[in-house]
BATIKOL-850660 format. One line per field, with one value per residue (C-alpha): residue number from 1; residue in one letter; x, y, z. Coordinates in steps of 0.25 Angstrom, whole numbers. Layout:
n = (NUM | ...)
res = (a | ...)
c1 = (X | ...)
c2 = (Y | ...)
c3 = (Z | ...)
//
This chain:
n = (1 | 2 | 3 | 4 | 5 | 6 | 7 | 8 | 9 | 10 | 11 | 12 | 13 | 14 | 15 | 16 | 17 | 18 | 19 | 20 | 21 | 22 | 23 | 24 | 25 | 26 | 27 | 28 | 29 | 30 | 31 | 32 | 33 | 34 | 35 | 36 | 37 | 38 | 39 | 40 | 41 | 42 | 43 | 44 | 45 | 46 | 47 | 48 | 49 | 50 | 51 | 52 | 53 | 54 | 55 | 56 | 57 | 58 | 59 | 60 | 61 | 62 | 63 | 64 | 65 | 66 | 67 | 68 | 69 | 70 | 71 | 72 | 73 | 74 | 75 | 76 | 77 | 78 | 79 | 80 | 81 | 82 | 83 | 84 | 85 | 86 | 87 | 88 | 89 | 90 | 91 | 92 | 93 | 94 | 95 | 96 | 97 | 98 | 99 | 100 | 101 | 102 | 103 | 104 | 105 | 106 | 107 | 108 | 109 | 110 | 111 | 112 | 113 | 114 | 115 | 116 | 117 | 118 | 119 | 120 | 121 | 122 | 123 | 124 | 125 | 126 | 127 | 128 | 129 | 130 | 131 | 132 | 133 | 134 | 135 | 136 | 137 | 138 | 139 | 140 | 141 | 142 | 143 | 144 | 145 | 146 | 147 | 148 | 149 | 150 | 151 | 152 | 153 | 154 | 155 | 156 | 157 | 158 | 159 | 160 | 161 | 162 | 163 | 164 | 165 | 166 | 167 | 168 | 169 | 170 | 171 | 172 | 173 | 174 | 175 | 176 | 177 | 178 | 179 | 180 | 181 | 182 | 183 | 184 | 185 | 186 | 187 | 188 | 189 | 190 | 191 | 192 | 193 | 194 | 195 | 196 | 197 | 198 | 199 | 200 | 201 | 202 | 203 | 204 | 205 | 206 | 207 | 208 | 209 | 210 | 211 | 212 | 213 | 214 | 215 | 216 | 217 | 218 | 219 | 220 | 221 | 222 | 223 | 224 | 225 | 226 | 227 | 228 | 229 | 230 | 231 | 232 | 233 | 234 | 235 | 236 | 237 | 238 | 239 | 240 | 241 | 242 | 243 | 244 | 245 | 246 | 247 | 248 | 249 | 250 | 251 | 252 | 253 | 254 | 255 | 256 | 257 | 258 | 259 | 260 | 261 | 262 | 263 | 264 | 265 | 266 | 267 | 268 | 269 | 270 | 271 | 272 | 273 | 274 | 275 | 276 | 277 | 278 | 279 | 280 | 281 | 282 | 283 | 284 | 285 | 286 | 287 | 288 | 289 | 290 | 291 | 292 | 293 | 294 | 295 | 296 | 297 | 298 | 299 | 300 | 301 | 302 | 303 | 304 | 305 | 306 | 307 | 308 | 309 | 310 | 311 | 312 | 313 | 314 | 315 | 316 | 317 | 318 | 319 | 320 | 321 | 322 | 323 | 324 | 325 | 326 | 327 | 328 | 329 | 330 | 331 | 332 | 333 | 334 | 335 | 336 | 337 | 338 | 339 | 340 | 341 | 342 | 343 | 344 | 345 | 346 | 347 | 348 | 349 | 350 | 351 | 352 | 353 | 354 | 355 | 356 | 357 | 358 | 359 | 360 | 361 | 362 | 363 | 364 | 365 | 366 | 367 | 368 | 369)
res = (m | r | s | k | t | g | v | a | l | a | v | a | a | a | l | l | l | a | l | g | f | l | c | m | a | g | v | g | d | n | l | q | y | v | l | p | a | p | q | t | l | s | q | a | y | e | q | a | q | r | l | l | s | g | m | g | e | t | v | s | t | p | a | v | a | a | r | a | q | g | v | s | i | q | n | a | q | n | g | e | a | a | e | a | t | v | y | a | v | g | e | g | y | f | d | f | a | h | v | t | l | l | e | g | r | l | l | s | p | y | d | i | a | n | a | q | p | v | v | l | l | d | s | g | a | a | l | r | l | f | r | g | d | s | p | i | g | g | s | v | t | i | g | a | q | a | y | r | v | v | g | v | v | a | g | g | r | r | t | g | e | t | d | e | h | v | a | c | i | p | v | t | a | a | q | d | m | d | t | l | e | i | a | a | r | g | s | g | a | a | a | a | a | i | f | e | s | t | l | r | a | w | q | g | g | g | t | f | y | f | y | e | k | l | k | m | g | a | w | l | p | l | r | w | v | l | v | l | l | a | a | r | l | a | a | a | c | l | r | g | i | v | r | y | a | k | g | s | a | r | t | f | g | e | r | l | k | h | s | y | a | g | a | l | m | p | f | a | l | l | r | m | m | l | g | a | a | m | c | a | g | l | a | a | l | l | w | g | i | a | l | a | a | a | q | p | l | y | m | f | g | e | w | v | p | g | v | f | v | e | l | s | s | l | e | q | t | f | w | n | l | n | d | l | n | a | a | g | v | r | y | m | s | r | d | a | c | v | m | e | l | a | r | g | l | i | r | w | g | t | l | c | a | l | l | g | a | v | c | g | r | r | k | a | r | e | e | s | a)
c1 = (83 | 75 | 67 | 74 | 61 | 57 | 71 | 70 | 56 | 61 | 72 | 63 | 53 | 63 | 68 | 55 | 51 | 63 | 61 | 47 | 49 | 61 | 52 | 40 | 51 | 53 | 39 | 35 | 21 | 16 | 2 | 1 | -10 | -7 | -16 | -15 | -7 | -17 | -13 | -12 | -1 | 3 | -10 | -13 | 0 | -4 | -18 | -12 | -2 | -13 | -21 | -9 | -5 | -21 | -20 | -11 | -4 | -12 | -1 | 14 | 25 | 15 | 21 | 15 | 21 | 18 | 24 | 25 | 32 | 39 | 43 | 54 | 64 | 73 | 86 | 83 | 97 | 103 | 90 | 91 | 79 | 74 | 62 | 59 | 47 | 45 | 39 | 34 | 36 | 30 | 35 | 38 | 40 | 54 | 50 | 43 | 53 | 67 | 77 | 93 | 97 | 110 | 111 | 104 | 91 | 77 | 65 | 62 | 49 | 52 | 52 | 39 | 32 | 37 | 35 | 49 | 54 | 64 | 67 | 74 | 80 | 86 | 100 | 97 | 88 | 99 | 110 | 103 | 97 | 111 | 121 | 129 | 129 | 122 | 107 | 105 | 100 | 98 | 85 | 76 | 62 | 50 | 40 | 40 | 44 | 58 | 64 | 78 | 85 | 88 | 91 | 96 | 92 | 95 | 87 | 84 | 71 | 62 | 51 | 37 | 44 | 44 | 55 | 71 | 72 | 65 | 63 | 57 | 49 | 41 | 27 | 22 | 31 | 26 | 17 | 11 | 13 | 6 | 2 | 1 | 7 | 3 | 10 | 11 | 15 | 4 | 3 | -10 | -24 | -30 | -19 | -20 | -35 | -34 | -23 | -31 | -45 | -39 | -32 | -43 | -53 | -43 | -40 | -47 | -42 | -28 | -21 | -19 | -7 | -6 | 9 | 8 | -3 | 3 | 15 | 7 | -1 | 12 | 17 | 4 | 5 | 19 | 13 | 2 | 13 | 21 | 9 | 7 | 21 | 20 | 7 | 14 | 26 | 16 | 10 | 23 | 27 | 15 | 18 | 32 | 28 | 17 | 28 | 38 | 27 | 24 | 40 | 43 | 31 | 36 | 50 | 46 | 37 | 49 | 59 | 49 | 50 | 65 | 65 | 58 | 48 | 56 | 69 | 62 | 57 | 69 | 66 | 51 | 53 | 63 | 53 | 41 | 49 | 53 | 39 | 34 | 44 | 39 | 25 | 28 | 35 | 23 | 13 | 22 | 21 | 6 | 5 | 13 | 5 | -8 | -3 | 2 | -11 | -19 | -11 | -17 | -31 | -28 | -21 | -31 | -44 | -50 | -49 | -58 | -72 | -83 | -90 | -82 | -93 | -102 | -100 | -104 | -93 | -83 | -87 | -87 | -73 | -68 | -74 | -69 | -55 | -57 | -61 | -50 | -39 | -46 | -42 | -42 | -31 | -20 | -10 | 4 | 16 | 30 | 28 | 16 | 24 | 35 | 23 | 18 | 32 | 34 | 20 | 23 | 37 | 32 | 20 | 29 | 39 | 28 | 24 | 37 | 39 | 27 | 30 | 45 | 39 | 30 | 41 | 49 | 40 | 36 | 51 | 52 | 40 | 46 | 59 | 52 | 44)
c2 = (130 | 118 | 109 | 96 | 88 | 94 | 90 | 76 | 76 | 81 | 71 | 59 | 65 | 65 | 50 | 44 | 51 | 46 | 32 | 32 | 37 | 27 | 16 | 20 | 22 | 6 | 3 | 5 | 11 | -3 | -9 | -21 | -30 | -39 | -51 | -63 | -74 | -85 | -99 | -102 | -91 | -95 | -94 | -80 | -75 | -80 | -73 | -60 | -59 | -60 | -49 | -40 | -43 | -41 | -26 | -22 | -9 | -5 | -11 | -16 | -26 | -34 | -43 | -54 | -59 | -66 | -63 | -72 | -67 | -75 | -87 | -96 | -100 | -111 | -117 | -132 | -136 | -128 | -126 | -110 | -103 | -88 | -80 | -72 | -65 | -73 | -67 | -75 | -67 | -66 | -60 | -46 | -46 | -41 | -29 | -24 | -30 | -26 | -35 | -36 | -49 | -54 | -69 | -78 | -73 | -67 | -76 | -77 | -78 | -92 | -95 | -88 | -95 | -109 | -107 | -111 | -114 | -103 | -92 | -78 | -76 | -63 | -62 | -64 | -76 | -82 | -79 | -85 | -98 | -101 | -97 | -88 | -99 | -95 | -98 | -99 | -112 | -116 | -121 | -115 | -118 | -109 | -115 | -129 | -125 | -126 | -115 | -113 | -100 | -92 | -79 | -70 | -55 | -44 | -45 | -40 | -36 | -27 | -18 | -26 | -39 | -47 | -56 | -53 | -61 | -61 | -73 | -73 | -85 | -87 | -84 | -96 | -105 | -99 | -103 | -99 | -83 | -73 | -62 | -60 | -46 | -41 | -29 | -21 | -8 | 2 | 18 | 25 | 22 | 16 | 5 | 2 | 2 | -9 | -16 | -17 | -20 | -31 | -39 | -37 | -43 | -55 | -56 | -47 | -45 | -39 | -26 | -16 | -7 | 4 | 9 | 22 | 26 | 21 | 29 | 42 | 39 | 36 | 50 | 57 | 64 | 70 | 74 | 82 | 89 | 92 | 98 | 107 | 112 | 114 | 121 | 130 | 132 | 136 | 147 | 153 | 153 | 160 | 171 | 171 | 173 | 184 | 192 | 191 | 195 | 208 | 211 | 210 | 219 | 229 | 228 | 231 | 242 | 249 | 246 | 252 | 267 | 267 | 258 | 257 | 244 | 239 | 239 | 231 | 220 | 210 | 212 | 210 | 198 | 191 | 193 | 188 | 175 | 172 | 175 | 166 | 155 | 156 | 155 | 143 | 136 | 139 | 133 | 120 | 119 | 121 | 111 | 101 | 104 | 101 | 88 | 83 | 86 | 80 | 67 | 59 | 61 | 54 | 43 | 42 | 43 | 37 | 50 | 58 | 57 | 56 | 69 | 79 | 86 | 74 | 68 | 55 | 54 | 58 | 48 | 37 | 40 | 40 | 26 | 21 | 26 | 20 | 7 | 7 | 8 | -2 | -14 | -26 | -34 | -28 | -37 | -30 | -31 | -27 | -14 | -10 | -12 | -3 | 8 | 7 | 10 | 21 | 28 | 27 | 33 | 44 | 48 | 48 | 56 | 66 | 67 | 69 | 80 | 87 | 87 | 91 | 103 | 106 | 105 | 114 | 125 | 125 | 126 | 138 | 145 | 144 | 150 | 161 | 164)
c3 = (128 | 123 | 132 | 134 | 135 | 120 | 115 | 120 | 113 | 100 | 99 | 103 | 92 | 82 | 86 | 86 | 72 | 66 | 71 | 67 | 53 | 52 | 56 | 47 | 35 | 36 | 32 | 18 | 13 | 10 | 12 | 22 | 27 | 38 | 43 | 50 | 41 | 36 | 38 | 22 | 21 | 8 | 2 | 8 | 3 | -12 | -10 | -4 | -16 | -26 | -20 | -19 | -34 | -37 | -32 | -44 | -44 | -30 | -23 | -26 | -20 | -12 | -1 | 8 | 20 | 34 | 47 | 60 | 72 | 83 | 74 | 79 | 68 | 71 | 64 | 65 | 65 | 77 | 84 | 85 | 83 | 82 | 83 | 71 | 63 | 51 | 38 | 27 | 15 | 1 | -12 | -10 | 5 | 4 | -4 | 9 | 19 | 14 | 20 | 20 | 14 | 21 | 17 | 6 | 0 | 2 | 0 | -14 | -22 | -25 | -10 | -9 | -20 | -17 | -2 | 1 | 16 | 16 | 26 | 27 | 41 | 46 | 51 | 66 | 64 | 55 | 65 | 76 | 69 | 62 | 71 | 61 | 50 | 36 | 37 | 22 | 19 | 34 | 39 | 49 | 54 | 56 | 64 | 58 | 44 | 39 | 31 | 24 | 26 | 13 | 18 | 29 | 30 | 40 | 53 | 66 | 74 | 67 | 72 | 71 | 74 | 86 | 83 | 81 | 68 | 54 | 45 | 31 | 25 | 12 | 15 | 7 | 16 | 29 | 41 | 53 | 50 | 59 | 49 | 34 | 28 | 15 | 9 | -3 | -7 | -10 | -8 | -6 | 2 | -12 | -12 | 3 | 2 | -9 | -3 | 11 | 6 | -3 | 8 | 18 | 9 | 7 | 22 | 32 | 46 | 43 | 46 | 34 | 34 | 25 | 28 | 21 | 29 | 42 | 39 | 38 | 50 | 58 | 56 | 55 | 69 | 65 | 52 | 58 | 67 | 55 | 47 | 59 | 59 | 44 | 46 | 56 | 47 | 36 | 44 | 48 | 34 | 30 | 40 | 35 | 21 | 25 | 33 | 21 | 11 | 21 | 23 | 8 | 5 | 16 | 11 | -3 | 1 | 9 | -3 | -13 | -6 | -11 | -23 | -36 | -37 | -49 | -41 | -30 | -39 | -36 | -22 | -24 | -32 | -23 | -11 | -20 | -24 | -9 | -5 | -16 | -11 | 3 | -2 | -10 | 2 | 10 | 0 | -1 | 14 | 15 | 4 | 12 | 24 | 17 | 10 | 24 | 30 | 19 | 16 | 29 | 24 | 11 | 19 | 31 | 23 | 35 | 42 | 34 | 37 | 25 | 29 | 39 | 44 | 48 | 62 | 57 | 47 | 57 | 67 | 57 | 53 | 67 | 70 | 56 | 61 | 75 | 69 | 60 | 70 | 80 | 73 | 83 | 77 | 69 | 62 | 62 | 52 | 54 | 46 | 54 | 67 | 62 | 58 | 71 | 78 | 68 | 70 | 86 | 84 | 75 | 84 | 97 | 90 | 85 | 99 | 105 | 94 | 98 | 113 | 111 | 104 | 115 | 125 | 116 | 115 | 129 | 133 | 123 | 130 | 143 | 139 | 133 | 144)
//
């Protein structure tokens, strides 16, 4: 009979891991740099666009946006107000943040290029501000500036945002934002290094996010558990192949006493083919184990000391990692918050799975005793 605690932990592990990977799947393998929004936001947007375009084929689909949380949006006609997270977006933003348009249109390149005072509301904010009437063409104020509503998108509270509602305005028409978020698509450590170094040289003090690397780091504990289980499976497969080879040889020897070798060739060939297939499967498993164990070293190059045998090299690597993870101020984006949640869920799920396995093993030993 299985331990109730072990079963409960296994169920909890499955739920936590599923939620963690679901959250992680909602974040693209992008590069992102988040820094305090400068006062001259429009000028910073143009400079960032030039820097991204200057990277050539290193990155693609660049997007620049700013964000402010806890912003009051008010309908001047009826006095209704709503608290929202406001995104001041540039060209390419909606390629990263996919939204469902319910009414009207999205912000256009013309709106951004010409600093048009237009706004995109989510459905909850539109309902609250306009009391069920069509908001398209209506006017709202954000801060002291008036904006015309051009579209409504599906909305609702999302992970990483403190407000129930969301609104989008052109970055060139925005004022008093909290953070500036610069993102692009790029794969590999080389693209990440170029992206980060270029933007840090332009505006230092920001926080860089390499989501491909963050995703690998999020499920790294589970990865090592799976590697160890796969290694154990490979050892069991090797023992099975050895037993199979010995059994085949013994059976062939016994049959050889009563039959000619030529008559036993089909049997021998079949056994050899099955053995070769098992060896090929074991080789594929070993290759997968080696690949899974080596990939993190390519992604997390900072783990590898310059000289393995020198204590000074190991000590320097340790302190470099410590300094890297001890940033006093970290600027967060919504994607970064989602990744933090996903990492926590996956690691707690891995811990529950290990505890569940320990409880199950302990219960089995008690029953067999």
